[in-house]
C-alpha positions in Angstrom: 13.1 5.0 -3.9 16.6 4.7 -5.3 18.6 7.4 -3.6 22.3 7.1 -3.2 22.8 7.8 0.5 26.3 6.6 1.4 26.1 7.2 5.1 29.4 6.0 6.5 27.9 5.5 10.0 25.3 3.0 8.8 26.5 -0.5 9.7 25.3 -2.8 7.0 27.5 -5.8 8.0 26.5 -6.0 11.7 29.6 -8.0 12.4 29.3 -7.6 16.2 26.0 -9.6 16.2 25.8 -13.4 16.1 24.8 -14.8 12.6 21.2 -15.6 13.6 20.6 -12.1 15.1 22.3 -10.4 12.2 20.0 -12.2 9.8 16.9 -11.3 11.9 18.0 -7.6 11.9 18.4 -7.7 8.1 14.9 -9.1 7.7 13.5 -6.3 10.0 15.4 -3.7 8.0 13.8 -4.9 4.8 10.4 -4.9 6.5 10.9 -1.3 7.7 11.9 -0.1 4.2 8.9 -1.8 2.6 6.6 -0.4 5.3 7.8 3.1 4.7 7.6 3.0 1.0 4.5 3.9 -1.0 5.8 2.2 -4.2 7.6 -1.1 -5.0 11.2 -1.2 -3.7 13.7 -2.7 -6.2 16.2 -5.4 -5.2 19.2 -2.9 -5.4 17.6 -0.6 -2.9 16.9 -3.4 -0.5 20.5 -4.6 -0.9 21.7 -1.3 0.5 20.4 -2.1 4.0 22.0 -5.5 4.4 25.5 -6.7 4.5 27.5 -8.9 2.0 26.2 -12.1 3.6 22.5 -11.2 3.1 20.6 -12.5 0.1 17.6 -10.2 -0.6 15.6 -13.0 -2.0 16.2 -15.3 1.0 15.5 -12.4 3.5 12.2 -11.6 1.7 11.3 -15.3 1.9 11.9 -15.2 5.7 9.8 -12.0 5.9 7.0 -13.6 4.0 7.1 -16.6 6.4 7.0 -14.2 9.4 3.9 -12.5 8.0 2.2 -15.8 7.3 -1.1 -15.2 9.2 -1.0 -11.4 9.3 -3.5 -9.1 7.6 -0.8 -7.8 5.2 1.7 -9.5 2.9 4.8 -8.9 0.8 4.1 -8.9 -2.9 6.4 -8.6 -5.9 5.1 -6.1 -8.4 6.5 -3.8 -11.0 10.1 -4.6 -10.5 10.2 -4.6 -6.7 8.5 -5.6 -3.5 5.9 -3.8 -1.4 3.7 -4.5 1.6 0.0 -4.7 0.8 -3.1 -5.5 2.8 -4.5 -9.0 2.0 -7.6 -8.8 -0.3 -9.6 -10.7 2.4 -9.5 -7.5 4.5 -10.6 -5.0 1.9 -14.2 -4.9 3.2 -13.1 -4.3 6.8 -10.9 -1.4 5.7 -13.7 0.2 3.7 -16.1 -0.2 6.6 -13.7 1.4 9.2 -11.6 3.9 7.3 -12.0 6.8 4.9 -9.6 5.5 2.2 -11.0 7.6 -0.6 -11.8 6.2 -4.0 -9.1 3.6 -4.7 -11.4 1.5 -6.9 -10.7 2.0 -10.7 -14.4 1.4 -11.5 -13.6 0.0 -15.0 -16.3 -1.3 -17.2 -15.8 -4.4 -19.3 -15.1 -2.4 -22.4 -12.6 -0.2 -20.6 -10.7 -3.4 -19.5 -10.8 -4.7 -23.1 -9.2 -1.5 -24.4 -6.7 -1.6 -21.6 -5.8 -5.2 -22.4 -5.4 -4.3 -26.1 -3.0 -1.5 -25.1 -1.1 -3.9 -22.8 -0.7 -6.6 -25.4 0.0 -4.4 -28.4 1.9 -1.5 -26.9 3.0 0.9 -28.1 -0.3 1.3 -30.1 -2.0 4.2 -31.7 -5.7 5.1 -31.7 -5.8 3.7 -35.3 -4.3 0.5 -34.0 -7.0 0.2 -31.4 -9.6 1.0 -34.1 -8.3 -1.9 -36.1 -8.7 -4.2 -33.2 -12.2 -3.1 -32.1 -13.5 -2.2 -35.5 -14.6 1.3 -34.4 -13.1 4.5 -33.2 -12.1 4.5 -29.5 -13.7 7.3 -27.5 -11.3 10.0 -26.4 -13.1 10.1 -23.0 -12.2 6.5 -22.4 -8.6 7.2 -23.2 -8.8 10.2 -20.9 -10.2 8.1 -18.0 -7.4 5.6 -18.4 -4.9 8.4 -18.3 -6.5 10.0 -15.3 -6.4 6.8 -13.4 -2.7 6.5 -14.3 -3.1 3.2 -16.1 -1.8 4.3 -19.4 0.6 7.0 -20.7 2.0 8.2 -24.0 4.6 6.1 -25.7 6.9 7.0 -28.5 5.4 8.8 -31.5 4.5 6.4 -34.3 7.1 6.4 -37.2 4.6 7.4 -39.9 3.1 10.4 -41.4 1.8 12.8 -38.8 3.7 10.9 -36.1 0.6 10.0 -34.0 0.9 9.4 -30.3 1.0 5.9 -29.1 -0.3 4.5 -25.8 1.5 2.3 -23.3 0.7 0.9 -19.9 2.3 2.3 -16.7 3.7 1.1 -13.4 0.2 1.9 -11.9 -1.2 -0.6 -14.4 1.2 -3.3 -13.1 0.3 -2.4 -9.5 -3.4 -2.4 -10.2 -3.4 -5.8 -11.7 -0.7 -7.3 -9.4 1.8 -7.9 -12.2 5.6 -8.0 -11.8 6.0 -7.2 -15.4 4.2 -7.4 -18.7 5.5 -10.9 -19.1 3.0 -11.8 -16.4 0.0 -11.0 -18.5 -2.2 -14.0 -19.1 -1.4 -16.0 -22.3 -3.5 -14.5 -25.1 -4.6 -17.9 -26.4 -5.9 -18.8 -22.9 -7.8 -15.5 -22.7 -9.3 -16.1 -26.2 -10.3 -19.6 -25.2 -12.0 -18.2 -22.1 -13.8 -15.6 -24.2 -12.0 -12.7 -22.4 -10.2 -11.5 -25.6 -11.1 -11.1 -29.2 -9.7 -13.9 -31.3 -7.0 -12.9 -33.8 
C-alpha cells in the first residue's frame, strides 16, 4: 500500500481537537485504512495518517480493544496489520455468501513439502528429493505456485544453476504468520510427529 502521497491539506496532527478526541480520530483512521486494504498494511503506512503524538502500536491496541466482541479482528501478518473475519464465523460466511474457493485444499503431503520449503528456503528440487527420499512431482510444485504459496528464489550457485523455491507473502497470510520466525520450532514439530526427524 506504500504510496507517497504528501497531500498538504491532510491534517495529521489534529491540533484543534482535544487530546482524547484526537486519539479517537487516529484510531478511526487506522481502522479505515485497514478496512480499505486487501493486504497487510505496514507500520510506516499507518504512521502517515496519525500525528507525531500517535504511537501506531498503542493505536492498534486500542482498535483491538474496540473490536473485542465483533465478528472481525485486527491481525498482524506478513509485516503489517489487516482486518480479518474471526475464524468462528467462517461457516456463516460460506452459508450466506458466494466467496469463491478460498480454501487451499492442501493434502498432508502438500503441507509437508510446503513446510520443507519454508524451513529450508531457498531450496532446489534436488534438496527436496534429499529430504523426502524421492523426486517431488512437478504437478505438486505447480499447485503450490498456482495457489501463490511459493515462488522462485535465487538460482542455486552450482552447475546448471537450478531454480530454488521460497515461500511468499501469501504463505504467511494463509498460515497467519508475521514472518518466517513465527514458524513452529522444528524440534517441537518432530516430537509431535508433524515433521521428519533430521
